[in-house]
GUTIMAR-58634 format. One record per residue (C-alpha): x, y, z. Coordinates in steps of 0.5 Angstrom, whole numbers. Layout:
- xx:yy:zz
- X:Y:Z
...
//
This chain:
- xx:yy:zz
- -75:135:119
- -75:140:113
- -77:139:106
- -70:139:104
- -68:134:109
- -74:129:107
- -72:123:105
- -73:122:97
- -70:129:95
- -65:130:90
- -59:132:94
- -53:128:92
- -51:123:97
- -59:121:99
- -62:115:98
- -67:114:93
- -73:110:93
- -72:104:89
- -75:100:84
- -81:96:85
- -81:88:84
- -84:89:76
- -79:95:75
- -73:90:78
- -76:85:73
- -76:90:67
- -69:92:69
- -67:84:69
- -69:83:63
- -66:89:59
- -60:87:62
- -60:80:59
- -62:83:52
- -63:90:51
- -65:89:44
- -72:86:46
- -78:89:44
- -83:92:49
- -88:87:47
- -83:81:49
- -81:85:55
- -88:85:57
- -89:78:56
- -83:76:60
- -85:80:66
- -93:79:65
- -95:86:64
- -99:89:59
- -95:92:53
- -98:99:55
- -96:98:62
- -89:96:60
- -88:102:55
- -90:107:61
- -86:104:66
- -80:104:61
- -81:111:60
- -81:113:67
- -75:109:68
- -71:113:63
- -74:119:65
- -72:118:72
- -65:117:70
- -66:109:72
- -64:107:65
- -59:112:62
- -59:108:55
- -58:102:51
- -51:100:49
- -47:95:46
- -42:91:50
- -35:90:46
- -30:84:47
- -24:90:47
- -19:85:45
- -23:83:39
- -25:90:37
- -18:92:37
- -16:94:44
- -11:89:46
- -8:93:52
- -12:95:58
- -10:99:64
- -13:102:70
- -9:109:72
- -10:112:78
- -10:120:78
- -8:125:84
- -11:132:83
- -10:138:86
- -15:140:91
- -22:143:88
- -20:141:81
- -25:135:80
- -29:139:75
- -24:141:70
- -20:134:70
- -27:131:69
- -29:135:63
- -22:134:60
- -22:126:61
- -29:126:58
- -26:128:52
- -20:124:52
- -20:118:47
- -19:111:49
- -21:113:56
- -27:108:57
- -29:110:65
- -27:114:70
- -29:115:78
- -27:120:83
- -25:115:89
- -23:116:96
- -16:114:98
- -9:115:96
- -11:117:89
- -17:121:87
- -19:119:80
- -19:111:78
- -19:111:70
- -20:105:65
- -16:106:59
- -17:101:53
- -12:102:47
- -9:98:41
- -2:97:44
- 3:99:49
- 5:105:45
- -2:108:45
- -3:107:52
- 4:110:54
- 2:116:50
- -5:117:53
- -2:117:60
- 4:120:59
- 2:126:54
- -5:126:55
- -7:125:62
- -1:128:65
- -2:134:61
- -9:135:64
- -9:142:68
- -10:140:75
- -7:133:75
- -1:132:80
- 1:125:79
- -1:118:75
- 0:111:77
- -1:105:72
- -3:98:73
- -4:94:66
- -10:89:66
- -8:82:64
- -15:79:65
- -22:81:66
- -28:78:68
- -35:80:70
- -38:80:77
- -44:78:79
- -47:85:80
- -54:86:83
- -59:81:82
- -65:85:79
- -70:80:78
- -70:77:85
- -68:79:92
- -61:77:94
//
């Protein structure tokens, strides 16, 4: 096996070594409350403050933790209309389309997917008129976009997600 084929390399599609039990406990605590102090974090996972700082820094440097953010209730924040938009693109236009989607207002998230469409986009807007504008005049005008299909979101709920503090 060459060094390029060795497990743990940085090639796309390769599985990285996962976090250990203490790292998973840190992640679990920060997912519950990303605003807690490092002192509180250290107390909750039963490690020293210096160890918590070191581990937190490593998790951020390694790209495991990519940032700290606020979770919004979209409707209460004035974004009462949400939709998933599937996008079919021209072959080899992913980078161009991705760059444009990152700049569009109201595009909250998008992912390249397999299936009948190439990209799935989550759009949150104040109203249906703005949603129509984003889909029909902004997304469909992106170079490389061939077609879109829109599904309105009537209700949302968070799923269980991964359990970081304990094994499943």
